[in-house]
C-alpha positions in Angstrom: 0.0 0.0 0.0 1.1 3.6 -0.5 3.0 5.1 2.3 1.7 7.7 4.6 3.5 10.9 5.7 5.3 10.8 9.0 4.1 13.3 11.5 5.6 16.7 10.6 6.8 15.6 7.2 5.8 17.6 4.1 6.4 14.9 1.5 7.4 11.3 1.2 11.1 10.4 0.8 12.2 9.3 -2.6 12.0 5.5 -2.1 8.5 5.7 -0.6 7.3 8.0 -3.4 8.6 5.7 -6.1 7.0 2.7 -4.3 3.7 4.6 -4.2 3.9 5.4 -7.9 4.5 1.7 -8.6 1.5 0.7 -6.5 -0.7 3.2 -8.2 0.3 2.0 -11.7 -0.3 -1.6 -10.7 -3.6 -1.0 -9.0 -4.9 0.9 -12.1 -5.6 -2.4 -13.8 -7.5 -3.8 -10.9 -9.5 -0.6 -10.4 -10.4 -0.5 -14.1 -11.9 -4.0 -13.8 -13.8 -2.9 -10.7 -15.2 0.1 -12.5 -16.8 -2.3 -15.0 -18.6 -3.9 -12.0 -20.0 -0.5 -11.1 -21.6 -0.1 -14.5 -24.0 -2.9 -13.7 -27.0 -1.5 -11.8 -27.0 -4.2 -9.2 -23.4 -3.5 -8.1 -23.6 0.3 -8.5 -26.1 0.7 -5.7 -26.2 -0.5 -2.1 -26.6 -4.3 -2.0 -29.3 -5.7 0.3 -28.4 -8.1 3.1 -30.6 -10.7 1.4 -28.0 -11.1 -1.3 -24.9 -11.4 0.9 -25.0 -15.2 1.1 -25.0 -15.4 -2.7 -22.7 -12.4 -3.4 -19.7 -14.7 -4.4 -21.8 -16.4 -7.0 -23.0 -13.1 -8.4 -19.5 -11.6 -8.5 -18.1 -14.7 -10.2 -20.9 -14.8 -12.8 -20.4 -11.1 -13.6 -16.6 -11.5 -13.8 -17.0 -14.5 -16.1 -19.4 -12.6 -18.4 -17.1 -9.6 -18.4 -14.1 -11.8 -19.3 -16.1 -13.5 -22.0 -17.9 -10.7 -23.7 -15.9 -7.6 -23.1 -12.4 -6.8 -24.4 -9.6 -7.5 -22.0 -8.2 -4.4 -20.3 -4.7 -5.8 -20.0 -3.2 -8.8 -21.6 0.2 -8.7 -19.9 1.8 -11.4 -22.1 3.4 -9.4 -24.9 7.1 -8.4 -25.1 6.0 -4.8 -25.0 4.3 -5.3 -21.6 7.4 -7.0 -20.2 9.6 -4.2 -21.5 7.4 -1.6 -19.9 7.4 -3.4 -16.6 11.2 -3.7 -16.6 11.5 0.0 -17.5 9.2 0.9 -14.5 11.3 -1.2 -12.2 14.5 0.4 -13.5 13.1 3.9 -13.1 11.9 3.1 -9.6 15.4 2.3 -8.4 17.2 5.0 -10.4 18.5 8.1 -8.7 17.5 11.3 -10.5 19.8 14.1 -11.5 17.6 16.6 -9.6 17.9 14.5 -6.4 21.7 14.5 -6.8 21.8 18.3 -7.1 19.6 18.7 -4.0 21.6 16.3 -1.9 24.9 17.8 -2.9 23.7 21.2 -2.0 24.2 22.5 -5.6 20.5 23.5 -5.8 19.1 25.8 -3.3 16.1 28.1 -3.0 18.4 30.8 -1.7 20.4 31.0 -4.9 20.1 34.2 -7.0 16.8 34.5 -8.8 16.5 36.1 -12.2 13.6 38.2 -13.0 11.4 36.8 -15.8 11.6 40.2 -17.5 15.4 39.8 -17.9 15.3 36.4 -19.7 16.4 36.4 -23.3 13.6 36.0 -25.8 15.4 33.1 -27.6 14.8 30.9 -24.6 14.1 27.4 -25.9 11.5 25.3 -24.1 11.2 21.8 -25.6 8.0 20.9 -27.3 6.5 17.9 -25.4 4.8 15.5 -27.7 2.1 13.1 -26.6 4.4 10.1 -27.5 7.2 11.5 -25.3 4.8 12.0 -22.4 3.4 8.5 -22.7 7.0 7.1 -22.7 8.0 9.3 -19.8 5.0 8.5 -17.6 4.7 4.8 -18.6 1.0 5.2 -19.0 -1.9 7.3 -20.2 -3.6 7.9 -16.9 -1.9 11.2 -16.1 -2.0 12.3 -19.8 -5.8 12.0 -19.8 -6.0 14.3 -16.8 -3.6 16.9 -18.2 -5.9 18.8 -20.5 -8.4 19.4 -17.8 -5.7 20.4 -15.4 -4.2 22.8 -17.9 -7.6 24.4 -18.5 -8.2 24.8 -14.8 -4.8 26.4 -14.0 -3.6 28.1 -17.2 -5.7 31.2 -17.1 -6.3 31.7 -13.4 -4.9 35.2 -13.3 -6.5 36.6 -16.5 
């Protein structure tokens, strides 16, 4: 399960944060399957106690019908899936360049700040393509949320 913050801590340490990300990516598959259960009216509402003795049969029947008649959410057997899983494991244990800068003391909030007005106009900000973002985030979950996030925060001050 994802870690909880220690008392007085403002953020998780790096190992716990990476472990939380791995758990989230793994649980996405399970939660997607559970969301298909919620689309059925019987499971989307409160279940009466009369059905509790037979709930296992109902769940198994629905799961079997979903597996039979709906497309699979995740196959997990292709070489591409194994490559993605290995990449996620490597990224989890990798030390980032930013982390090294912070731990060495080379990056500090107290360093000299430059006013945005004094930045040269030929500043190059890389164009982030959708393929690059999918490769970088190892999934599409965050990418699907990004347009709504951008709309909500982009023009707050106008």
